[in-house]
C-alpha positions in Angstrom: -25.3 1.1 -40.6 -25.1 4.4 -39.0 -27.9 4.0 -36.4 -29.3 1.3 -34.3 -32.4 0.5 -32.7 -33.2 -2.5 -30.3 -36.3 -3.3 -28.1 -37.0 -6.0 -25.7 -38.3 -9.2 -28.1 -40.5 -10.0 -25.4 -42.3 -6.8 -24.9 -45.6 -6.1 -26.7 -48.0 -3.0 -26.5 -50.3 -5.4 -24.6 -47.7 -5.7 -21.8 -47.8 -2.0 -21.2 -51.6 -2.6 -20.1 -50.0 -4.6 -17.1 -48.2 -1.6 -15.8 -44.9 -1.4 -17.6 -43.4 1.6 -19.0 -41.3 2.3 -22.3 -37.9 3.2 -21.4 -35.9 4.8 -24.2 -32.3 5.6 -24.3 -30.6 7.7 -27.1 -26.8 7.9 -27.6 -24.6 9.7 -29.9 -20.8 8.8 -30.5 -18.1 10.5 -32.1 -14.4 11.1 -30.9 -14.4 14.5 -32.9 -17.2 16.2 -31.0 -15.1 19.0 -29.0 -15.8 20.2 -25.5 -17.3 23.3 -26.6 -20.1 21.5 -28.7 -22.4 19.7 -26.5 -25.2 17.1 -28.3 -28.9 18.0 -27.6 -32.2 16.6 -28.6 -35.4 18.2 -29.2 -38.8 17.6 -30.8 -42.4 16.5 -30.0 -43.9 15.3 -26.8 -42.8 13.5 -24.4 -39.4 14.9 -25.0 -40.1 18.5 -24.6 -42.9 19.2 -26.8 -41.0 22.2 -28.6 -38.9 22.4 -31.7 -37.4 25.6 -30.2 -33.5 24.8 -30.0 -33.2 26.9 -27.0 -35.1 24.5 -25.3 -33.4 21.4 -26.2 -32.3 18.7 -23.7 -28.6 18.2 -23.2 -27.2 14.8 -23.6 -24.7 13.6 -20.5 -21.3 12.6 -21.4 -21.0 8.9 -20.6 -17.5 8.5 -22.0 -14.7 10.2 -23.9 -16.8 9.5 -27.2 -20.1 8.7 -26.1 -23.4 11.0 -25.0 -26.6 9.6 -23.6 -30.2 10.6 -22.6 -32.7 8.6 -21.3 -36.1 9.1 -20.4 -39.8 7.1 -19.8 -42.5 7.3 -22.6 -46.2 7.3 -21.2 -48.6 5.0 -22.8 -50.6 8.0 -24.8 -47.3 9.4 -26.5 -45.7 6.2 -27.7 -45.2 7.6 -31.1 -42.9 11.0 -31.4 -40.3 12.5 -33.5 -37.1 14.2 -32.6 -33.8 15.6 -34.1 -30.4 16.0 -32.9 -28.6 19.0 -32.8 -25.2 20.5 -31.3 -25.1 23.7 -29.2 -22.0 25.7 -28.1 -21.4 25.3 -24.4 -19.8 28.7 -23.5 -21.2 31.3 -26.0 -24.4 32.3 -28.0 -23.2 31.1 -31.4 -26.0 29.5 -33.4 -26.6 25.9 -32.9 -26.1 23.0 -35.6 -29.0 20.7 -36.5 -28.5 17.6 -38.0 -29.3 17.3 -41.6 -32.2 15.2 -43.2 -35.7 14.7 -41.8 -36.7 14.2 -38.3 -36.7 10.9 -36.9 -39.8 8.8 -35.9 -40.0 6.5 -33.0 -43.0 4.2 -32.6 -43.4 1.9 -29.8 -39.7 2.0 -29.4 -38.8 1.1 -32.9 -37.4 3.6 -35.3 -39.5 4.2 -38.3 -37.6 4.4 -41.8 -33.9 3.7 -42.5 -31.5 3.8 -39.8 -28.9 6.7 -40.3 -25.9 8.7 -38.9 -26.3 12.0 -37.5 -24.8 14.4 -40.1 -23.9 17.9 -39.1 -22.5 20.6 -41.3 -19.8 22.7 -39.5 -18.6 26.0 -40.9 -21.3 26.1 -43.4 -20.5 23.1 -46.0 -16.6 22.9 -45.3 -16.6 20.4 -42.6 -18.9 17.5 -42.3 -19.3 15.5 -38.9 -20.9 12.1 -38.7 -22.1 10.7 -35.3 -23.2 7.2 -34.9 -26.7 7.1 -33.2 -27.8 4.2 -30.8 -31.5 3.9 -29.8 -32.5 1.4 -27.2 -36.1 0.9 -25.9 -37.4 -1.9 -23.3 -40.5 -2.4 -20.9 -39.5 -1.6 -17.4 -41.6 -2.4 -14.4 -42.5 0.8 -12.4 -41.0 -1.1 -9.4 -37.6 -1.3 -11.3 -37.7 2.5 -12.1 -38.4 3.5 -8.7 -35.7 1.1 -7.4 -33.1 2.7 -10.0 -34.3 6.3 -8.9 -33.8 5.6 -5.3 -30.3 4.1 -6.0 -29.5 7.2 -8.2 -30.5 9.5 -5.4 -28.6 7.5 -2.7 -25.3 6.7 -4.5 -25.2 9.0 -7.4 -25.3 12.6 -5.8 -23.2 15.1 -7.5 -20.0 15.6 -5.4 -20.3 18.4 -2.8 -16.5 18.9 -2.7 -15.8 19.4 -6.3 -14.6 23.0 -6.0 -12.0 22.2 -3.3 -8.7 22.1 -4.8 -6.3 19.0 -4.6 -3.8 21.3 -2.4 -5.1 24.0 -0.1 -3.6 26.1 2.5 -5.2 27.7 5.5 -8.6 27.2 4.0 -11.3 27.9 6.7 -14.7 26.0 6.3 -17.8 27.4 5.4 -19.8 25.2 8.1 -20.0 28.1 10.6 -19.2 27.3 14.3 -16.9 24.3 14.2 -16.4 24.0 17.8 -19.8 23.8 19.0 -20.3 22.5 22.5 -21.1 18.7 21.1 -18.0 18.8 19.4 -15.5 20.5 22.0 -12.9 18.1 23.7 -11.8 18.2 26.9 -8.3 19.9 27.5 -6.9 16.7 28.7 -6.6 14.4 25.7 -5.4 11.5 27.8 -9.1 11.1 28.6 -9.8 9.8 25.2 -6.9 7.2 25.2 -7.9 3.6 24.6 -5.9 0.5 24.9 -3.7 -0.1 21.9 -2.6 -3.6 20.7 -0.1 -5.0 23.3 2.3 -5.8 20.9 2.8 -2.3 19.6 2.8 0.1 22.6 5.9 -0.8 24.7 9.4 0.5 23.9 11.5 -2.6 23.3 15.1 -2.7 22.6 15.5 -3.1 18.7 17.8 -6.1 18.7 15.7 -8.0 20.8 13.0 -8.2 18.2 15.6 -10.0 15.8 15.8 -13.4 14.7 16.6 -15.9 17.5 19.9 -18.3 17.0 18.4 -21.6 15.3 21.7 -23.2 15.9 21.4 -22.9 20.0 18.1 -24.8 20.0 16.5 -28.0 18.7 13.8 -27.4 16.0 10.6 -26.9 17.4 11.7 -25.1 20.5 11.1 -21.3 20.3 12.7 -18.6 22.4 10.7 -15.6 23.1 11.9 -12.0 22.2 12.5 -10.5 25.6 15.2 -8.8 27.5 15.9 -11.6 30.0 16.9 -13.7 27.4 19.9 -11.8 26.7 21.8 -13.0 29.9 21.5 -16.7 29.6 22.9 -19.7 28.0 26.8 -19.5 28.7 26.9 -23.1 28.9 25.8 -23.8 25.2 28.0 -26.0 23.1 28.0 -24.5 19.6 29.6 -26.0 16.3 30.0 -23.9 13.1 28.6 -25.8 10.3 29.2 -25.5 6.5 26.7 -23.1 5.4 26.1 -25.2 2.0 24.9 -28.2 4.1 22.6 -26.6 6.6 18.9 -28.0 6.4 19.3 -29.1 2.5 15.7 -29.3 1.0 14.3 -32.7 0.5 15.2 -34.4 -2.7 17.9 -32.0 -3.2 21.3 -33.0 -5.7 24.5 -31.3 -5.2 25.4 -28.9 -8.3 28.8 -29.3 -9.5 29.1 -25.8 -10.5 29.0 -24.0 -7.1 29.2 -26.9 -4.6 25.8 -26.2 -3.0 22.3 -27.8 -2.9 19.5 -27.0 -5.7 16.1 -28.4 -6.0 15.7 -31.9 -7.5 15.7 -31.4 -11.3 12.9 -32.9 -13.1 13.7 -36.1 -15.1 13.6 -34.5 -18.4 16.0 -32.0 -17.1 13.6 -28.9 -17.2 12.6 -26.9 -14.2 9.6 -24.9 -13.9 9.2 -21.0 -13.0 6.2 -21.0 -10.7 4.0 -17.9 -10.5 1.1 -17.5 -7.9 -2.0 -17.0 -10.3 -4.3 -15.7 -7.2 -7.1 -17.2 -5.3 -8.5 -20.6 -6.3 -6.1 -21.3 -9.1 -3.4 -23.8 -9.3 0.2 -22.9 -9.7 1.2 -23.0 -13.3 4.7 -24.0 -14.3 6.1 -23.2 -17.9 8.6 -25.6 -19.2 11.5 -24.6 -21.3 10.5 -26.7 -24.1 6.9 -27.3 -23.6 4.4 -25.6 -25.8 1.7 -24.8 -23.1 1.2 -24.5 -19.5 0.8 -27.4 -17.2 -0.2 -27.8 -13.7 2.2 -28.0 -11.1 1.2 -28.0 -7.4 4.7 -28.4 -6.1 6.3 -25.6 -4.0 10.1 -25.4 -5.0 12.5 -23.2 -3.7 11.9 -20.7 -6.6 8.5 -20.6 -5.9 9.1 -19.8 -2.3 11.4 -17.0 -3.2 8.7 -15.2 -5.2 7.3 -12.4 -2.9 3.7 -12.0 -2.0 3.3 -8.9 -4.2 1.8 -7.5 -7.5 2.7 -5.1 -10.0 6.3 -3.9 -10.4 7.4 -6.0 -7.3 6.1 -9.2 -8.8 7.5 -8.2 -12.4 10.9 -7.6 -11.0 10.9 -10.8 -9.1 10.1 -12.8 -11.9 12.8 -11.0 -14.3 15.3 -11.8 -11.6 14.2 -15.4 -11.3 14.4 -15.8 -15.4 17.6 -13.7 -16.1 19.6 -13.0 -13.1 22.4 -15.0 -11.7 21.3 -17.6 -9.0 23.2 -16.0 -6.1 21.7 -12.7 -7.1 18.3 -14.2 -6.3 19.1 -14.0 -2.4 20.2 -10.7 -1.1 22.2 -10.1 2.2 22.4 -6.8 3.6 25.6 -6.5 5.8 25.8 -3.6 8.1 28.9 -1.9 8.8 29.7 0.8 11.2 30.9 1.9 14.7 28.6 1.3 17.7 26.0 4.0 18.3 25.6 4.9 14.6 21.8 3.9 14.3 23.1 0.3 12.5 20.1 -1.4 14.4 17.4 1.0 13.8 18.2 1.4 10.4 18.2 -2.4 9.8 14.7 -2.7 11.8 13.2 0.1 9.4 14.6 -1.5 6.1 13.2 -5.1 7.5 10.0 -3.5 7.9 9.7 -2.0 4.6 10.8 -5.1 2.6 8.3 -7.3 4.3 5.6 -4.9 3.7 6.5 -4.8 0.1 6.1 -8.6 0.3 9.5 -9.7 0.3 10.4 -12.7 3.1 12.8 -10.8 5.2 14.5 -11.5 8.3 16.8 -9.4 10.7 19.8 -11.3 12.5 21.5 -9.5 15.1 25.0 -10.8 16.0 24.9 -8.8 19.3 21.8 -11.0 20.3 23.9 -14.2 19.1 26.7 -12.9 21.4 24.6 -12.3 24.4 23.3 -15.8 24.4 26.4 -17.6 23.9 28.7 -15.6 25.9 26.5 -13.7 28.3 25.5 -10.1 28.4 27.8 -8.7 31.0 31.1 -8.6 28.8 33.2 -5.7 29.7 35.2 -3.5 27.2 38.1 -5.5 27.2 36.2 -8.2 25.6 35.9 -5.8 22.6 40.0 -5.0 22.6 41.7 -5.7 19.1 44.6 -7.4 20.9 42.1 -9.8 23.0 42.4 -12.8 20.7 40.1 -14.9 22.8 37.5 -12.1 22.4 38.0 -11.8 18.6 37.5 -15.5 18.1 34.4 -15.6 20.4 33.0 -12.7 18.4 33.8 -14.2 15.1 32.4 -17.4 16.1 28.8 -15.9 16.7 29.2 -13.9 13.6 29.7 -17.0 11.7 26.9 -18.8 13.6 24.4 -15.8 12.5 25.7 -16.2 9.0 25.2 -19.9 8.9 21.5 -19.3 10.3 20.9 -16.7 7.6 22.2 -18.8 4.6 20.3 -21.9 5.9 16.9 -19.8 6.1 17.8 -18.4 2.5 17.9 -22.0 1.2 14.5 -22.7 2.8 12.9 -19.8 0.8 14.2 -16.7 2.5 14.8 -13.6 0.2 16.5 -10.9 2.0 18.6 -11.1 5.1 19.6 -8.2 7.1 23.0 -9.0 8.6 23.4 -6.6 11.7 26.8 -6.1 13.5 29.8 -3.8 13.2 31.7 -5.7 10.8 34.4 -3.1 11.0 37.4 -4.9 9.6 38.0 -6.2 6.1 39.1 -9.4 7.5 35.5 -10.0 9.0 34.1 -8.8 5.9 35.9 -11.1 3.6 35.0 -14.1 6.0 31.2 -13.0 5.4 31.8 -12.7 1.5 33.3 -16.3 1.4 30.7 -17.9 3.4 28.1 -16.2 1.0 29.7 -17.1 -2.2 27.6 -18.9 -4.5 24.7 -18.6 -2.0 23.6 -14.8 -2.1 24.6 -11.3 -3.2 26.1 -9.3 -0.5 25.6 -5.4 -0.4 27.4 -3.7 2.6 25.5 -0.9 4.2 27.8 1.4 6.2 26.4 3.9 8.5 28.7 6.9 9.1 27.7 9.8 11.8 30.0 12.6 12.2 27.7 14.5 14.7 29.1 14.4 18.4 25.5 15.4 19.7 23.6 12.4 18.0 26.5 10.1 18.8 26.3 10.9 22.6 22.4 10.8 22.6 22.7 7.2 21.0 25.1 6.3 23.6 22.9 7.2 26.5 20.1 5.3 24.7 22.2 2.4 24.4 23.1 2.5 28.0 19.4 2.7 29.0 18.1 -0.1 26.8 20.8 -2.3 25.8 20.7 -5.8 27.7 24.6 -5.4 27.8 23.9 -2.9 30.9 20.9 -4.2 32.4 22.6 -5.4 35.6 24.8 -2.0 35.8 23.2 0.0 38.3 25.5 2.9 37.8 24.6 4.8 34.9 27.7 6.7 34.6 29.9 3.4 34.9 28.0 2.0 32.0 28.7 5.2 30.1 32.3 5.0 30.7 32.6 1.1 29.8 30.8 2.0 26.6 32.9 4.6 25.3 36.0 2.3 26.3 34.3 -0.2 24.0 33.7 2.3 21.3 37.5 3.4 21.5 38.5 -0.2 20.9 36.3 -0.4 17.7 37.7 3.0 16.4 41.3 1.8 16.8 40.7 -0.9 14.1 37.9 0.5 12.0 38.5 0.1 8.2 35.7 1.6 5.9 34.2 -0.2 3.3 35.9 0.0 0.0 35.2 -3.5 -1.4 32.3 -5.0 -3.3 28.9 -3.7 -3.5 28.1 -1.1 -1.0 25.8 1.7 0.2 27.3 4.4 2.6 25.0 6.5 4.8 26.8 9.6 6.0 25.4 11.9 8.3 21.7 11.2 7.2 20.2 10.4 10.7 18.2 13.8 10.8 17.2 13.8 7.3 18.8 17.1 6.7 21.6 17.1 4.2 23.9 14.5 4.5 25.3 12.0 1.8 24.3 8.8 0.2 27.2 7.1 -1.8 26.6 3.6 -3.9 29.2 1.5 -5.7 28.2 -1.4 -8.1 24.4 -1.4 -7.2 22.2 -2.7 -9.9 18.7 -4.6 -10.0 15.2 -3.7 -8.8 15.4 -4.7 -5.1 18.6 -2.9 -4.4 17.5 0.2 -6.2 14.2 0.2 -4.1 16.6 -0.1 -1.1 18.8 2.7 -2.1 15.6 4.8 -2.8 14.0 4.0 0.7 17.5 4.9 2.4 17.7 8.2 0.8 14.3 9.0 2.3 14.5 7.8 5.7 15.9 9.4 9.1 15.3 9.0 12.5 13.8 12.5 13.4 11.0 11.9 16.1 7.5 13.1 15.0 4.0 11.9 15.2 1.9 10.2 12.5 -1.9 10.4 13.1 -3.9 7.9 11.3 -7.8 8.1 11.1 -10.8 6.9 9.3 -13.2 9.6 7.8 -16.2 10.2 9.7 -19.2 7.9 9.3 -20.7 8.2 6.0 -24.3 7.4 4.8 -22.9 4.3 3.0 -21.5 3.2 6.3 -25.1 3.4 7.9 -26.5 1.4 5.0 -23.6 -1.1 5.1 -22.6 -0.5 1.5 -19.0 -0.9 0.4 -17.1 1.7 -1.6 -19.3 4.7 -3.1 -18.8 8.4 -2.7 -21.3 9.6 -0.5 -21.4 12.3 2.3 -21.1 12.3 6.0 -23.9 11.3 8.3 -24.8 13.3 11.1 -22.4 11.5 13.4 -19.8 11.6 10.6 -20.2 15.4 10.7 -20.0 15.6 14.5 -16.6 13.6 14.2 -15.3 16.1 11.7 -15.6 18.9 14.1 -14.4 16.9 17.0 -11.3 15.8 14.8 -10.8 19.4 14.0 -10.8 20.3 17.9 -8.2 17.2 18.7 -5.9 18.3 15.7 -5.8 21.9 17.1 -4.8 20.6 20.8 -2.6 17.8 19.8 -0.7 19.9 17.2 -0.9 23.1 18.9 2.9 23.7 18.7 3.6 21.9 15.2 2.3 24.5 12.6 4.7 22.7 10.1 2.1 19.6 10.1 0.0 18.6 7.2 -3.3 17.0 6.6 -3.5 14.3 3.9 -6.9 12.8 2.6 -8.0 10.9 -0.3 -9.8 12.3 -3.4 -13.2 10.9 -2.1 -15.6 13.3 -0.6 -16.3 11.6 2.8 -12.4 12.1 3.6 -12.4 15.8 2.5 -15.6 16.5 4.4 -13.8 15.1 7.5 -10.9 17.3 7.0 -12.5 20.4 6.2 -13.2 21.8 9.6 -9.5 21.7 10.3 -7.7 25.0 9.6 -4.5 26.5 9.8 -2.6 23.5 8.2 -2.2 22.5 4.6 -4.3 19.9 3.1 -3.4 17.3 0.5 -5.6 15.1 -1.6 -3.9 11.8 -2.5 -5.4 9.5 -5.2 -3.3 6.8 -3.6 -5.1 7.1 -0.2 -8.6 6.3 -1.9 -10.4 3.2 -0.6 -9.8 -0.3 -2.2 -11.9 -0.4 -5.6 -14.6 -2.9 -5.2 -15.1 -3.0 -8.9 -18.4 -4.1 -10.1 -19.2 -4.8 -6.2 -18.8 -1.2 -5.6 -22.1 0.2 -3.9 -23.3 -3.4 -2.6 -23.7 -4.9 0.6 -21.8 -8.0 1.6 -25.3 -9.7 1.7 -25.9 -8.9 -1.8 -22.7 -10.1 -3.1 -23.2 -13.3 -1.0 -26.6 -13.7 -2.8 -26.0 -12.5 -6.4 -22.2 -13.6 -6.5 -21.6 -16.4 -4.2 -18.4 -17.4 -5.9 -16.9 -14.2 -5.4 -18.0 -14.0 -2.0 -16.4 -17.4 -0.9 -13.2 -16.5 -2.9 -12.9 -13.3 -0.9 -13.9 -15.3 2.3 -10.9 -17.7 1.3 -8.1 -15.1 0.9 -8.7 -11.5 1.5 -5.2 -10.6 0.9 -5.0 -11.7 -2.6 -8.6 -11.7 -3.3 -9.3 -9.1 -6.4 -12.7 -7.7 -6.8 -13.9 -8.2 -10.3 -12.6 -5.2 -12.1 -11.3 -3.8 -8.9 -8.6 -4.3 -6.5 -6.8 -6.5 -4.0 -5.0 -5.7 -0.8 -1.8 -6.5 -2.4 -2.9 -3.8 -5.3 -3.5 -1.4 -2.4 0.1 -2.0 -0.9 1.4 -1.6 -4.2 -0.1 2.0 -4.7 0.7 3.0 -1.2 4.4 2.9 -1.5 4.8 6.5 -2.6 2.8 7.3 0.6 5.1 5.4 2.7 8.4 6.9 1.2 6.9 10.4 1.8 5.8 9.5 5.3 9.4 8.4 6.1 10.8 11.4 4.5 8.5 13.9 6.2 10.5 15.6 9.4 7.0 17.2 10.5 3.7 15.6 11.9 1.2 14.4 9.3 -2.5 13.6 9.9 -3.8 11.0 7.5 -7.5 10.9 6.9 -8.3 7.6 4.8 -10.4 4.5 4.6 -10.3 1.2 6.3 -8.5 -0.9 3.9 -5.8 1.8 3.1 -5.2 2.3 7.0 -4.8 -1.3 7.6 -2.1 -1.4 5.1 -0.3 1.8 6.3 -0.9 0.6 9.8 0.8 -2.9 9.2 3.8 -1.1 7.8 4.2 0.8 11.3 3.4 -2.0 13.4 5.4 -4.4 11.3 2.4 -6.9 10.9 2.9 -9.9 8.4 1.0 -9.4 5.3 -1.6 -12.1 5.8 -3.0 -10.2 8.9 -3.6 -6.9 7.0 -7.2 -7.7 5.9 -8.2 -8.4 9.6 -6.5 -5.6 11.5 -8.8 -3.6 13.4 -9.2 0.3 12.5 -12.6 1.5 14.1 -14.5 4.7 13.2 -14.0 7.7 15.0 -10.8 6.7 16.5 -7.1 8.3 16.0 -4.1 6.2 16.0 -1.0 8.1 16.9 2.2 6.5 15.5 5.4 7.9 17.4 8.3 7.7 15.1 12.0 8.3 16.4 15.2 6.7 17.4 13.5 4.5 19.9 11.6 2.8 17.1 7.8 3.0 16.8 5.4 3.4 19.7 1.5 3.9 19.2 -1.3 5.5 21.2 -5.1 5.5 20.4 -7.8 8.0 21.1 -11.5 7.3 20.7 -13.3 10.5 20.3 -16.8 8.9 20.1 -18.7 6.1 19.8 
């Protein structure tokens, strides 16, 4: 049938006497209707009471092929007739009226045969058929009023539709932007509020790396602080066989590689475990089984899967199914002379991989050396002819490698092995230890800029525990340069195996990145990240949009405008940016595509503004526009699932935090690549994910990170790592 008509079977004319209203919806569907032809309807009362085509009512586009109009029928006009017509949108050409008699609707029921709407275009040469849908129902006046209020509150037309995605030096039409209420004091420090204690202090990067497990019994932890670098000269250490460190419970020896692997099931089949999400059991598919079976055990392959979705998860599954066993674990082994930025590069890479969901740890051999042999070793300890020093340094390197391999056997995915590793002999030792356990990629950092090297050396003297007890800065400087000369005498560039060379890439201007024998998803992502990263100091400012009307109502999602408080914050934000970035004219402003962030940025002038769809708020799907109380009342299972695991919970037809992280990766890459300040005006969930990257917070903490309204988080990126400062402009 070409047309359909439906009506609530429980409704009757008698029901209208109780106050119900007849609600009618007319829809027309056809993929061939072009943009210049818009479906209309005209007819008797209660539509428009006229058969004049110029007064016809336009149908609204509901989807690519569906147009719709709905209206309420008064009790005294329950019978009326109408016809469809197509009107040109942009010119005064004649409209096209559907063929055949008018349609008669009585009490919500279509009289006569249902039919398609037939239009003759270009005379009789082109016939266009459109399906017609007619739906009628009795609706309470209270429901109609509630629907109208919801429309007025939540579906208002966007007020930023005319603003382009990229705008440069566009002034606001809002009049005086810096009124007395919005003007900030010249001293921005008066607005500083305490930042989380873990992210504000400058800490030597190597002290934040993994502690040697071989030095301490299990269950005893060692805090990451500078003082620990000068202790434990009396520790007895034995280098163990890496293939026998901490074997998993129920492990059997594999004859092919002489290492431990998870115990095989009795039928010789091993399951591939994939996390299906909140509240679902893990499902394992046997190689010969015809269906899925529940398997709630976590084997080493399940633990090696990243906490991720999308491309990251797909690549991990492919590597598990098709890649060599040793390729499932990856060791990034740093190579380079001292003061070339190895540790800072390793820390940035560790933070990036953790944020993507890969279980990653950073092992710094210098930390092992200081804990084993003390921090006050002179340059003589690093001489190539000091056999005792060579043996001591190789010993702690082997200990660090042992610990990394043991951690990988327990489920770790990517180990960052941070040391000079400046000779082939040392690198060959590491490759032999890794054989059959993990894939090694050497990452060599080369810097030929004497200015940068001198800066790094001075930072090293100021921050390194090796010189914490040296009161004479110049004496420490001479000693370190002597140490550097000892390394230079025996340094051998990487030419073996798989490697990445970063040559003069510290500033982000020019330089080279050379790769050899690199393949696979994760190594490819690492290369892409390193191409775009540098150590040029610059601030990144993160802030939520000003308070919106949905914030006031307690509703999630939506696309409403700002409240009065939000408008005031937008003006204060413009004032802040003008003062804070007064001498940073190459800065840029990034917003989402939702109008509350665009409106928050609109008073800011003099900087390019760029809209990112990736910065849009987490999409709540069918819950968009609801309050949490409404979700709890009407969708209790969804409410409890979200409460159970906010990180992985995905709203029905919406997103999870892991989905948000996946779409934010291009934003992170571009933030790393930028050499000028960036102001990011976005939303709570998005800023939680971005902040977690810079602060190196675990994925499980992301949904609970506090990102208050009307507060600016300044992230300072540079060679000393990442520091944070917070400004609260208003309550």
